[in-house]
GUMIKOL-751024 format. One record per residue (C-alpha): residue number from 1; x, y, z. Coordinates in steps of 0.05 Angstrom, whole numbers, plus 5000, padded with zeros to 4 digits. Each point is the difference from the previous one (the first is absolute). Last residue first. Layout:
<marzas>
MARZA,NUM,X,Y,Z
...
</marzas>
This chain:
<marzas>
MARZA,401,5132,4846,5459
MARZA,400,5012,5036,4935
MARZA,399,5076,4992,4997
MARZA,398,4989,4926,5010
MARZA,397,4972,4995,4930
MARZA,396,5066,5020,4969
MARZA,395,5007,5064,4960
MARZA,394,5011,4992,4926
MARZA,393,4932,5023,4976
MARZA,392,5007,5065,5040
MARZA,391,5070,5010,4973
MARZA,390,4974,4992,4929
MARZA,389,4946,5052,5011
MARZA,388,5050,5048,5033
MARZA,387,5048,4990,4942
MARZA,386,4945,5023,4953
MARZA,385,4993,5067,5036
MARZA,384,5062,5037,4976
MARZA,383,5002,4977,4928
MARZA,382,4925,5007,4995
MARZA,381,5003,5072,5023
MARZA,380,5057,5018,4953
MARZA,379,4965,4968,4940
MARZA,378,4933,5035,5015
MARZA,377,5028,5070,5014
MARZA,376,4984,5025,4929
MARZA,375,4930,4976,5014
MARZA,374,4989,5063,5041
MARZA,373,4982,4996,5074
MARZA,372,4928,5016,5014
MARZA,371,5016,5027,5049
MARZA,370,5057,5050,5007
MARZA,369,5073,4978,5007
MARZA,368,5034,4937,5024
MARZA,367,4993,4927,4983
MARZA,366,4963,4945,5038
MARZA,365,4974,5009,5071
MARZA,364,4998,4928,5026
MARZA,363,4951,4985,5057
MARZA,362,5023,4937,5035
MARZA,361,4968,4947,5044
MARZA,360,5035,4946,5040
MARZA,359,4951,4958,5041
MARZA,358,4963,5016,5065
MARZA,357,4935,4982,4963
MARZA,356,4950,5052,5023
MARZA,355,5045,5058,5019
MARZA,354,5051,4987,4945
MARZA,353,4945,4993,4947
MARZA,352,4964,5063,5027
MARZA,351,5062,5042,4993
MARZA,350,5015,4973,4931
MARZA,349,4930,5017,4977
MARZA,348,5003,5070,5029
MARZA,347,4958,5024,5058
MARZA,346,5056,5037,5034
MARZA,345,5057,5048,4987
MARZA,344,5055,5034,5039
MARZA,343,5056,4960,4970
MARZA,342,5037,4941,5030
MARZA,341,5053,4951,4975
MARZA,340,5031,5037,4942
MARZA,339,5045,4962,4952
MARZA,338,5031,5045,4947
MARZA,337,5000,4972,4929
MARZA,336,5068,4977,4976
MARZA,335,4966,4940,4969
MARZA,334,5041,4938,5021
MARZA,333,5024,5026,5067
MARZA,332,4935,5034,5020
MARZA,331,4959,4938,4985
MARZA,330,5050,4958,5040
MARZA,329,4997,5045,5061
MARZA,328,4924,5003,4996
MARZA,327,4996,4924,4996
MARZA,326,5041,4991,5063
MARZA,325,4962,5056,5035
MARZA,324,4934,4965,4984
MARZA,323,5029,4939,5036
MARZA,322,4986,5033,5067
MARZA,321,4925,4998,4988
MARZA,320,4964,5066,4987
MARZA,319,4954,5023,5056
MARZA,318,5044,5057,5024
MARZA,317,4947,5050,4979
MARZA,316,5010,4983,4926
MARZA,315,5065,4983,4966
MARZA,314,5025,4990,4928
MARZA,313,4999,5065,4963
MARZA,312,5036,5008,4933
MARZA,311,5043,5052,4965
MARZA,310,5011,5026,4930
MARZA,309,4952,5058,5013
MARZA,308,4938,4989,4956
MARZA,307,4956,4959,4986
MARZA,306,4963,4939,5026
MARZA,305,5009,4925,4998
MARZA,304,4975,4958,5058
MARZA,303,5042,4939,5019
MARZA,302,4970,4948,5047
MARZA,301,5034,4941,5033
MARZA,300,4978,4934,5030
MARZA,299,4931,5003,4969
MARZA,298,4946,4959,5033
MARZA,297,4952,5002,4942
MARZA,296,4929,5009,5024
MARZA,295,5011,5058,5048
MARZA,294,5047,5036,4951
MARZA,293,4952,4992,4942
MARZA,292,4942,5024,5044
MARZA,291,5038,5064,5017
MARZA,290,5015,5011,4926
MARZA,289,4927,4990,4980
MARZA,288,4974,5047,5055
MARZA,287,5050,5054,4977
MARZA,286,4975,4995,4928
MARZA,285,4927,4998,5022
MARZA,284,5006,5064,5040
MARZA,283,4972,5005,5071
MARZA,282,5059,4965,5033
MARZA,281,5012,5052,5055
MARZA,280,4946,5051,5013
MARZA,279,4975,5065,4970
MARZA,278,5054,4999,4947
MARZA,277,5075,5011,5006
MARZA,276,5002,5065,4958
MARZA,275,5074,5008,4980
MARZA,274,4990,5014,4925
MARZA,273,4953,5022,4945
MARZA,272,4946,5015,5051
MARZA,271,4942,4970,5037
MARZA,270,4984,5040,5063
MARZA,269,5040,5021,5061
MARZA,268,5063,5013,4960
MARZA,267,5054,5025,5048
MARZA,266,5021,4934,5030
MARZA,265,5010,5007,5074
MARZA,264,4939,4968,5030
MARZA,263,4989,4945,4949
MARZA,262,5074,4982,5002
MARZA,261,4998,4991,5076
MARZA,260,4935,4961,4995
MARZA,259,5031,4951,4951
MARZA,258,5046,4976,5055
MARZA,257,5012,4937,4959
MARZA,256,4930,4985,4974
MARZA,255,5015,5008,4925
MARZA,254,4973,5053,4953
MARZA,253,5057,5051,4995
MARZA,252,5033,4964,4942
MARZA,251,4935,5000,4962
MARZA,250,4994,5075,5000
MARZA,249,4926,5012,4992
MARZA,248,4974,5046,4944
MARZA,247,4946,4954,4975
MARZA,246,5041,4982,4937
MARZA,245,5057,4977,5043
MARZA,244,5050,5050,5027
MARZA,243,5066,5025,4973
MARZA,242,4982,5054,4948
MARZA,241,5061,5042,4980
MARZA,240,4990,4996,4925
MARZA,239,4924,5010,5005
MARZA,238,4996,5067,4964
MARZA,237,4926,5015,4994
MARZA,236,5003,5046,5059
MARZA,235,4942,5020,5044
MARZA,234,5036,4985,5065
MARZA,233,5011,4928,4978
MARZA,232,4941,4974,5041
MARZA,231,4956,5046,4958
MARZA,230,5031,4974,4936
MARZA,229,4985,4929,5023
MARZA,228,4927,5015,5015
MARZA,227,4988,5033,4932
MARZA,226,5038,4946,4960
MARZA,225,4967,4939,5030
MARZA,224,4954,4975,4945
MARZA,223,5047,5025,4946
MARZA,222,5057,4956,5025
MARZA,221,5058,5044,5024
MARZA,220,5066,5011,4963
MARZA,219,5044,4950,4964
MARZA,218,5066,4996,5038
MARZA,217,4983,5028,5068
MARZA,216,4928,4974,4999
MARZA,215,5022,4932,4974
MARZA,214,5049,4994,5058
MARZA,213,4945,5020,5049
MARZA,212,4951,4949,4975
MARZA,211,5054,4946,5000
MARZA,210,5020,5010,5073
MARZA,209,5034,4936,5024
MARZA,208,5038,4990,4935
MARZA,207,5055,4948,4998
MARZA,206,4975,4952,5053
MARZA,205,5058,4950,5000
MARZA,204,5001,4936,5041
MARZA,203,5063,4957,5001
MARZA,202,4995,4929,5029
MARZA,201,5071,4983,5015
MARZA,200,5044,4938,5009
MARZA,199,4985,4961,4937
MARZA,198,4999,5060,4953
MARZA,197,5060,5029,5036
MARZA,196,5039,4937,4982
MARZA,195,4992,5021,4926
MARZA,194,5038,5065,5011
MARZA,193,5071,4974,4996
MARZA,192,5048,5048,5035
MARZA,191,5064,5017,4961
MARZA,190,4986,5074,5000
MARZA,189,4931,4985,4975
MARZA,188,4988,4932,4967
MARZA,187,4962,4979,4938
MARZA,186,4966,4934,4989
MARZA,185,4958,5025,4943
MARZA,184,4931,4987,5030
MARZA,183,5016,5028,5069
MARZA,182,5042,5059,4977
MARZA,181,4946,5023,4951
MARZA,180,4948,4996,5055
MARZA,179,5044,5042,5047
MARZA,178,5012,5052,4945
MARZA,177,4925,5006,4987
MARZA,176,4984,5009,5074
MARZA,175,5053,5053,5008
MARZA,174,4971,5037,4941
MARZA,173,4930,4995,5029
MARZA,172,5024,5028,5067
MARZA,171,5036,5059,4967
MARZA,170,4940,5013,4954
MARZA,169,4955,5003,5061
MARZA,168,5048,5045,5039
MARZA,167,4996,5050,4942
MARZA,166,4928,5010,5022
MARZA,165,5021,5045,5058
MARZA,164,4948,5053,4981
MARZA,163,4944,4953,5021
MARZA,162,5026,4980,5068
MARZA,161,4993,4928,5021
MARZA,160,5036,4989,4935
MARZA,159,5041,4938,5018
MARZA,158,5000,4936,5040
MARZA,157,5053,4947,5014
MARZA,156,4980,4941,5044
MARZA,155,5046,4945,5025
MARZA,154,4983,4930,5024
MARZA,153,5054,4950,5020
MARZA,152,4975,4928,4998
MARZA,151,5005,4995,4925
MARZA,150,4946,4993,4947
MARZA,149,5026,5045,4945
MARZA,148,4973,5061,4965
MARZA,147,4937,5038,5020
MARZA,146,4971,5059,4962
MARZA,145,4947,5044,5034
MARZA,144,4951,5042,4960
MARZA,143,4953,5051,5031
MARZA,142,4941,4997,4953
MARZA,141,4972,5066,4975
MARZA,140,4930,5011,5027
MARZA,139,5000,5076,5005
MARZA,138,5014,4999,5075
MARZA,137,5054,4948,4990
MARZA,136,4986,4925,4999
MARZA,135,5025,4942,5041
MARZA,134,5056,4949,5004
MARZA,133,4997,4983,4927
MARZA,132,5048,4942,4989
MARZA,131,5054,4984,4949
MARZA,130,5039,4936,5011
MARZA,129,5067,4992,4966
MARZA,128,5016,4932,4970
MARZA,127,4969,5024,4935
MARZA,126,5064,5039,4981
MARZA,125,4991,5020,4927
MARZA,124,4924,5007,5002
MARZA,123,4998,5029,5070
MARZA,122,5055,5050,4982
MARZA,121,4957,5025,4942
MARZA,120,4939,5007,5045
MARZA,119,5041,5038,5052
MARZA,118,5025,5045,4944
MARZA,117,4929,5017,4977
MARZA,116,4976,5012,5070
MARZA,115,5057,5048,5015
MARZA,114,4987,5041,4938
MARZA,113,4926,5000,5017
MARZA,112,5015,5028,5070
MARZA,111,5047,5055,4978
MARZA,110,5075,4998,4988
MARZA,109,5022,5062,4964
MARZA,108,5063,4973,4968
MARZA,107,5068,4971,5021
MARZA,106,4972,4936,5030
MARZA,105,4996,4960,4936
MARZA,104,4986,4930,5024
MARZA,103,5015,4949,4945
MARZA,102,5069,4986,5029
MARZA,101,5050,4966,4954
MARZA,100,5020,4926,4992
MARZA,99,4935,4967,4981
MARZA,98,5018,4933,4968
MARZA,97,4970,4993,4932
MARZA,96,4967,4937,4975
MARZA,95,4990,4997,4925
MARZA,94,4933,4989,4966
MARZA,93,4997,4982,4926
MARZA,92,4981,5035,4935
MARZA,91,5019,4962,4937
MARZA,90,5037,5042,4947
MARZA,89,5051,4945,4988
MARZA,88,4973,4933,5024
MARZA,87,5038,4970,5058
MARZA,86,5030,4932,4985
MARZA,85,5025,4955,5057
MARZA,84,4954,5030,5052
MARZA,83,4939,4985,4958
MARZA,82,4949,5048,5029
MARZA,81,4933,4982,5031
MARZA,80,5021,5001,5073
MARZA,79,5026,5072,4996
MARZA,78,5012,5025,5071
MARZA,77,5029,4933,5023
MARZA,76,5040,4994,4936
MARZA,75,5033,5066,5017
MARZA,74,5019,4978,5070
MARZA,73,5021,4933,4971
MARZA,72,5056,5036,4963
MARZA,71,5032,5014,5068
MARZA,70,5010,5072,5021
MARZA,69,5057,5050,5000
MARZA,68,4962,5046,4953
MARZA,67,5049,4995,4942
MARZA,66,5003,4925,5011
MARZA,65,4924,4993,4995
MARZA,64,4996,5033,4932
MARZA,63,5058,4958,4974
MARZA,62,4971,4935,5028
MARZA,61,4930,5013,4974
MARZA,60,5029,5015,4932
MARZA,59,5005,5064,4960
MARZA,58,5039,4999,4935
MARZA,57,4950,5040,4961
MARZA,56,4957,5041,5046
MARZA,55,4942,4978,5044
MARZA,54,4953,5056,5022
MARZA,53,4999,5009,5075
MARZA,52,4943,5014,5048
MARZA,51,5021,5012,5072
MARZA,50,4989,4961,5064
MARZA,49,5010,5029,5069
MARZA,48,5044,4972,5055
MARZA,47,5016,5014,5073
MARZA,46,4949,4950,5027
MARZA,45,4981,4938,4960
MARZA,44,4925,4991,5007
MARZA,43,4965,4933,4990
MARZA,42,4947,4976,4952
MARZA,41,4974,4928,5004
MARZA,40,5001,4960,4936
MARZA,39,5028,4939,5033
MARZA,38,4983,5001,5074
MARZA,37,5054,5010,5052
MARZA,36,4996,4958,5063
MARZA,35,5058,5013,5047
MARZA,34,5003,5075,4987
MARZA,33,4925,5006,5015
MARZA,32,4978,5063,4963
MARZA,31,4952,5049,5031
MARZA,30,5055,5042,5032
MARZA,29,5038,5008,4934
MARZA,28,5048,5058,5009
MARZA,27,5020,4971,5068
MARZA,26,5024,4936,4967
MARZA,25,5038,5039,4947
MARZA,24,5033,5044,5053
MARZA,23,5017,4939,5041
MARZA,22,5034,4968,4940
MARZA,21,5049,5057,4991
MARZA,20,5002,5023,4927
MARZA,19,5054,4974,4952
MARZA,18,4949,4993,4943
MARZA,17,5012,4927,4984
MARZA,16,5023,4981,5070
MARZA,15,4938,5030,5033
MARZA,14,4957,4971,4945
MARZA,13,5028,4931,5015
MARZA,12,4985,5010,5074
MARZA,11,4929,5021,4982
MARZA,10,4993,4933,4965
MARZA,9,4989,4978,4928
MARZA,8,4992,4927,4982
MARZA,7,4938,5009,4957
MARZA,6,4995,5073,4982
MARZA,5,4978,5058,5044
MARZA,4,4981,5064,4963
MARZA,3,5040,5064,5011
MARZA,2,4979,5067,5027
MARZA,1,5047,5059,5006
</marzas>
């Protein structure tokens, strides 16, 4: 919600007026000097929207503000031309409204455009987040990354490496929305205040690594690629089980962590709906973008969301640091998911992250059943996995040394 600076206003005053942490207001306005506000300048107040309201008989600024747990000056700020002592019946004014409920609707078919629309809405309500494009997919869809916080501990959560695991995107987006609500509304979780996380952690979320594949599963192939895609799908026009990117390369078999082993033993020797690792590691733009993100960011921990199995993998070739076991034990405790150190698998994003960075990396297999998991499992999945996210945010920096 944008407001216009008046003479004598300060960001601290706005923080008190709207009961929003000052740092969130400062970070929502990176081009504004908090020490030198200019009258008439527009600033964003995170966690609020403004709504039109038609004045009824008996309405006053104080009455309207009281019912919204705000000061009357908050209404005057949004309506500089009104007479606060005498509102005109039938007059249309703006009222500030604190956002108290999620705007992300994860319990639906969650394709690329749906995700973009909700990222845009979140950016308007919570302008302290930073939305970046870390690269483009084969079809030119931007790979979006959302960053929250500026802390010394850096965590990445990523989802939808595999197309038919698109429910992981809506899980990640729902977590993001709840975190943002908690920050702006001063909420706690099990007695733990979440605002300190904002100062201690820089959280990176890439909610859809494989947008072309997700769109294929949910919406069918683009006309320009239909013939080639059907061929890669064994002649079938049913793309429900498709895992790969639009070129038929499995993005989670694309990383140089014993890639040659996977290349040799994987049954597909040409582009296919699943499991084909490509002709070489890091040939696909989506995998290249994720590798670059890791190299540029210095993440302390990485969590890759997949489905299904209600378990997670946390080791690779003995290269994981000792503190990975501490995190794995905590994740298992809070979620009930089974912690598995080693599996006979290579070339995955988590594998490569552990190999390259020697930092804790996890592949979470959400839910149980047949991919794609039905939306009827959404609430259960989120209930089980959300404690893992909070536990990751709550771990001390020294755990990642």
